[in-house]
N, C-alpha and C positions, 0 to 999 in steps of 0.2 A: 719332225716336231721341234728339233733344237733350233731351227731357223725362224720359227714362227714369231718369237718375241722381237727379233731383229727386223723382220718384215713388217710387223705391226708398228714398231717404232718408226720405220721409214715412211710408212703410210700416214701415220699421224703427223710427222714432220712435213710431209708433202701437203697435207690438208691445211696445216697451219700456214704454210707459205702461200697457198692459194688464198686464204682468208686475208692475209696482209696485202697481197697483190690486189684483191678486190676492193680493199679500203683505200688503196693508193691510186689516185686518178692519174690517167695519162696526161702529160703536159701539153699545153697549147702554145702557139707562137713559134717564132724562129728558134730552133734548138740552140742551146748554149749550156755552159757548165753551171749556171746559177738558176735554181728553181725556187719559186715562192708558192707555198700552199695557202689557198684562201678558203676558209670555211664560211660559207654564206648561210647565216642563220635566219630563221623566221620565214622560210619558204612555205607558204600555206598550201600550195598544190603542186603536184607533179605535172605541171603544164608549161609548155614552151621551153625557153632556154634561159640559162643564167649567163649573162654577159659580163665579163670583167674587162674593163678598159684600163690600160696601163698608160700612165703619163710620166714623162721625164721630169726632172726637177727644174721646171721652167714655169714660173707663175703665169706668163702670158699665154701659154699653150693649154693650161688646165681648162677643160670643158669647152675649148674653142673648136670650131669646126676644122677637122683635119689636124688637130693638135696632139692626138694620141699616138703612141708608138704602135699599138695594135689592140684589137679586141679579141679575147679568147672566149669561146662559147661552148657550153656543155648542156646536156639535157637537165632540166630542173627536176629535183627530187624533193618531195615534201619533207619538211623538218630542216635538215642541214644538207646543203649541196657543197661538196668539196671540189675545188678547182685548182689545178696545178698550172702555173704559167711560167714560161721561161723568161728570164730577165737578161738584158744585154750584158750586164755585169753587176757586181755589188754596187751599192750606192743608195741614193734617195729617190723615191718615186711617189706617185699618188695613184690611188685606185678609185675608179667610179664603177659601181656595180648596179645592174638592174635585172629584173626578171622580164624577159621579152615574152609576154604571155601569148601573143599571137605568132611568135617565131618569124616575124617579118624583118628582123635584123635592124630595127629602128626603135628608138625610144619614143613611145607615144605620149602625146600631151593632149590636154583638153583644148577646146576652142579658145579659151582665154590664156593658154600657155602654161597651165599648171600640170604637174605630173599626172599621168594616167596609169602608170605602171610602177610597181614597187621598186625602190632604189636604196642605195647606201653608198658610203664612202669609207676609205681607209681611216682608221682611228675612231670611227663612229661618232663624228662631231654632231652637236646639236644643229638642227636645221629648222629654221622658222621663217617662212615668207622669203625664201631666197636660197641660194646655194651657199655652201660653207666657204669660209675664207681659206686661202691657200695654206697658210701656216697650220691650220687645224687638220689637214689631210695628208701632210707630208709623212712618209713612212721610210724609216731607215732600214736598209737591208744589208747588214754587214757580212752575211755569209749565206751560202746556199742552204736550201731545205728549211728555211724559216717558215713558221706557220703564223697566220694572222686571221682574225675573225672580223667579218663585216655583217652587221645586222640590217636586214631589209626594213625599210619604212614604207608604210602604205599610205597612198593619197586619200 
């Protein structure tokens, strides 16, 4: 009986560690020492994938075909979906996020080119009849394990 309190304490500590691990998403992208946690808010349904596109600090490559460093994808979870992405190093980046509702790994648009799937950007800039300007989406990442929030917008 004298070991029971110690055993109970170890069991509770193990359960707490499992809870933290469950809340910490596995990282996507090429492994590195720098991680960025992106909390994607406003996910209306646990449907499809949340795609986080990472752009280097180059205005000409932002939203350009083939301009991203990579796209990390995780299953969508209604409410907030947390995504961890590896960054090549600390520095300045931009994020484009969308919910790939049909999991086809492409951002869908309507016949006239308007968004057909929920989307968002780093720093949550206002978007009206077009894409945000470069300066409004630049995100400084001075250290690993930084956390940022992106709110989805619906077409």
